[in-house]
C-alpha positions as CSV (number, residue, x, y, z in Angstrom):
1,M,-60.5,-94.4,-90.7
2,E,-58.1,-91.9,-92.1
3,E,-55.4,-92.8,-94.7
4,E,-52.5,-92.1,-92.3
5,E,-53.9,-94.5,-89.7
6,L,-53.9,-97.6,-91.9
7,P,-50.8,-99.6,-90.9
8,G,-49.0,-101.4,-93.7
9,A,-50.3,-99.0,-96.4
10,M,-47.8,-97.4,-98.7
11,G,-45.9,-94.5,-97.1
12,T,-46.0,-95.9,-93.5
13,S,-43.3,-97.4,-91.3
14,A,-45.1,-100.7,-91.3
15,S,-45.1,-100.7,-95.1
16,L,-41.3,-100.0,-95.0
17,A,-40.9,-102.9,-92.6
18,L,-42.9,-105.2,-94.9
19,R,-40.8,-104.2,-97.9
20,L,-37.5,-104.7,-96.0
21,G,-38.7,-108.1,-95.0
22,Q,-39.6,-108.9,-98.6
23,I,-36.1,-107.9,-99.7
24,I,-34.4,-109.9,-97.0
25,F,-36.4,-113.1,-97.6
26,S,-36.3,-112.8,-101.4
27,S,-32.5,-112.3,-101.3
28,A,-32.1,-115.2,-98.9
29,S,-34.2,-117.4,-101.2
30,L,-32.1,-116.4,-104.2
31,L,-28.9,-117.0,-102.3
32,F,-29.9,-120.4,-101.0
33,M,-30.9,-121.5,-104.5
34,S,-27.7,-120.1,-106.1
35,F,-25.2,-121.6,-103.6
36,H,-25.0,-124.6,-105.9
37,V,-24.8,-124.4,-109.7
38,E,-27.2,-127.4,-110.3
39,F,-30.4,-125.4,-109.8
40,Y,-30.7,-124.9,-113.6
41,S,-31.4,-128.6,-114.0
42,Y,-35.1,-128.2,-112.9
43,T,-37.5,-125.7,-114.3
44,S,-39.2,-124.9,-111.0
45,Y,-35.8,-123.9,-109.6
46,C,-35.1,-121.6,-112.5
47,Y,-38.6,-120.2,-112.2
48,L,-38.0,-119.4,-108.5
49,V,-34.7,-117.7,-109.3
50,S,-36.3,-115.6,-112.0
51,V,-39.2,-114.5,-109.8
52,M,-37.0,-113.6,-106.9
53,G,-34.9,-111.7,-109.3
54,L,-38.0,-109.6,-110.1
55,V,-39.3,-109.3,-106.5
56,I,-36.0,-107.9,-105.1
57,P,-35.8,-104.7,-107.3
58,W,-39.6,-104.2,-107.0
59,S,-39.4,-104.3,-103.2
60,M,-36.3,-102.1,-103.2
61,A,-38.0,-99.5,-105.3
62,L,-41.1,-99.5,-103.1
63,A,-39.0,-99.5,-99.9
64,L,-37.2,-96.4,-101.2
65,L,-40.6,-94.8,-101.9
66,D,-41.8,-95.7,-98.4
67,A,-38.6,-94.2,-96.8
68,Y,-39.0,-91.1,-98.9
69,S,-42.6,-90.7,-97.8
70,I,-41.7,-91.3,-94.1
71,F,-38.8,-88.9,-94.0
72,L,-40.6,-86.1,-95.8
73,K,-43.9,-86.8,-94.0
74,S,-45.5,-86.7,-97.4
75,L,-47.8,-89.4,-98.6
76,P,-47.9,-89.3,-102.4
77,R,-51.0,-91.4,-102.8
78,R,-52.6,-91.0,-106.1
79,P,-55.2,-93.6,-107.2
80,R,-53.4,-94.6,-110.4
81,I,-50.0,-95.0,-108.7
82,M,-51.6,-97.0,-105.9
83,L,-53.4,-99.2,-108.5
84,I,-50.1,-99.9,-110.2
85,V,-48.4,-100.8,-106.9
86,I,-51.3,-103.0,-106.0
87,I,-51.4,-104.8,-109.3
88,G,-47.6,-105.2,-109.2
89,D,-47.7,-106.6,-105.7
90,W,-50.5,-109.0,-106.6
91,V,-48.8,-110.3,-109.7
92,L,-45.4,-110.8,-107.9
93,S,-47.0,-112.3,-104.8
94,F,-48.8,-115.0,-106.8
95,L,-45.7,-115.6,-109.0
96,S,-43.6,-116.0,-105.8
97,L,-46.2,-118.3,-104.3
98,A,-46.1,-120.4,-107.4
99,G,-42.4,-120.5,-107.4
100,A,-42.2,-121.4,-103.7
101,C,-44.8,-124.2,-104.1
102,S,-43.2,-125.7,-107.2
103,T,-39.7,-125.6,-105.6
104,A,-41.0,-127.2,-102.4
105,S,-42.8,-130.0,-104.3
106,V,-39.9,-130.8,-106.6
107,T,-37.5,-130.8,-103.6
108,E,-39.8,-133.2,-101.8
109,L,-39.9,-135.5,-104.8
110,L,-36.1,-135.4,-105.1
111,I,-35.8,-136.2,-101.4
112,E,-38.2,-139.2,-101.8
113,A,-36.2,-140.4,-104.8
114,G,-33.0,-140.7,-102.7
115,E,-29.5,-139.3,-102.3
116,A,-28.6,-140.2,-105.9
117,Y,-30.9,-137.4,-107.2
118,C,-30.4,-134.8,-104.5
119,P,-27.6,-134.9,-101.9
120,F,-28.8,-134.1,-98.4
121,K,-27.0,-130.7,-98.1
122,L,-28.3,-129.6,-101.5
123,C,-31.9,-130.5,-100.9
124,R,-31.8,-128.7,-97.5
125,R,-30.7,-125.6,-99.3
126,Y,-33.5,-125.9,-101.8
127,Q,-36.0,-126.4,-98.9
128,L,-34.6,-123.3,-97.2
129,S,-35.0,-121.4,-100.5
130,A,-38.6,-122.5,-100.7
131,A,-39.3,-121.6,-97.1
132,T,-37.9,-118.1,-97.5
133,A,-39.8,-117.6,-100.7
134,F,-43.0,-118.5,-98.8
135,F,-42.1,-115.8,-96.2
136,S,-41.5,-113.3,-99.0
137,W,-44.8,-114.2,-100.5
138,F,-46.6,-113.7,-97.2
139,L,-45.2,-110.3,-96.7
140,S,-45.9,-109.3,-100.3
141,F,-49.4,-110.5,-100.2
142,G,-49.9,-108.7,-96.9
143,S,-48.7,-105.3,-98.3
144,S,-50.9,-105.7,-101.3
145,L,-54.0,-106.3,-99.1
146,F,-53.2,-103.3,-97.0
147,N,-52.8,-101.1,-100.1
148,L,-56.0,-102.6,-101.6
149,W,-57.8,-101.7,-98.4
150,L,-56.6,-98.1,-98.8
151,L,-57.5,-97.7,-102.5
152,P,-61.2,-96.9,-102.2
153,S,-60.5,-94.1,-99.7
154,L,-58.4,-92.3,-102.4
155,Y,-61.3,-91.8,-104.7
156,P,-63.7,-88.9,-104.0
157,S,-67.1,-90.0,-102.8
158,P,-70.0,-89.1,-105.1
159,P,-72.3,-86.3,-104.0
160,Y,-75.5,-87.5,-102.3
161,I,-78.8,-86.6,-104.0
């Protein structure tokens, strides 16, 4: 399979769609968490806000690179750059998965504890924030897998003896 045919790999319209989805879901997660000022009371909520604050600019930068590649019909795929993108995607995807899981679990504990600890509207916002963080993680992990699949084709094959 040629490099250009791999959907979701960097420099394709599918990759741009994945990056835009990451931006939308990460921003939504951050906004749902920040609607109320009490998120700082719990470490997992602060962690999710911090991670989404990292995912948004990362995804924006890579979306701009994808858009540049699509409009110029140029695919600047160098093995070292792709390796950096893959490692960045893997790290941020696992950080966002951890943030989403911890936020979801703490929110469930607060809901079980009762209205005194977490009012209904506030807990629903936290649940929405965790759900959108899961969607962001799913898209980030998908794009990192597509780019990882592309990486071996960027290295020249050794000569056969």
